[in-house]
C-alpha positions in Angstrom: 89.7 82.8 80.4 93.2 81.7 79.3 95.3 78.7 79.9 98.3 80.7 81.1 98.6 84.2 82.5 99.4 86.0 79.3 97.3 87.9 76.8 98.9 85.8 74.0 97.9 82.6 75.7 95.2 80.6 74.1 91.6 81.2 75.4 90.1 78.1 77.0 86.6 79.4 77.8 84.5 82.5 78.2 82.9 83.9 81.3 79.5 85.4 80.9 78.4 88.6 82.7 77.5 88.1 86.4 78.7 84.5 86.3 80.1 83.5 89.7 83.7 82.3 89.8 86.1 81.2 92.6 89.5 82.9 92.8 92.1 80.2 93.3 95.3 82.3 93.2 96.7 85.6 92.2 99.8 86.3 90.1 102.9 87.8 91.7 102.2 91.2 90.0 98.6 91.2 91.1 97.4 91.7 87.5 96.0 88.2 86.9 93.9 85.7 88.9 93.4 82.0 88.4 89.8 81.2 88.7 87.4 78.2 88.7 84.2 78.7 86.7 81.9 75.7 86.7 84.0 73.0 85.2 86.9 75.1 83.8 90.0 76.6 85.4 92.0 79.4 83.9 93.6 82.8 84.1 91.8 86.2 83.7 92.9 89.8 84.1 91.8 90.9 87.6 90.5 94.2 86.1 87.9 92.2 84.2 86.3 90.8 87.3 83.9 92.6 89.8 83.6 91.6 93.4 80.0 90.7 94.4 
């Protein structure tokens, strides 16, 4: 999970496999989503998430 929607942005946390997250918003290009995971908020590539 990154602080900004960029691969070069600093990672702020990691998401473990099958961890549930809440999608807060989607980038204009649809490539990134801002998520809430426990106590942390950040951006991840949408292709790295799986809908459950």
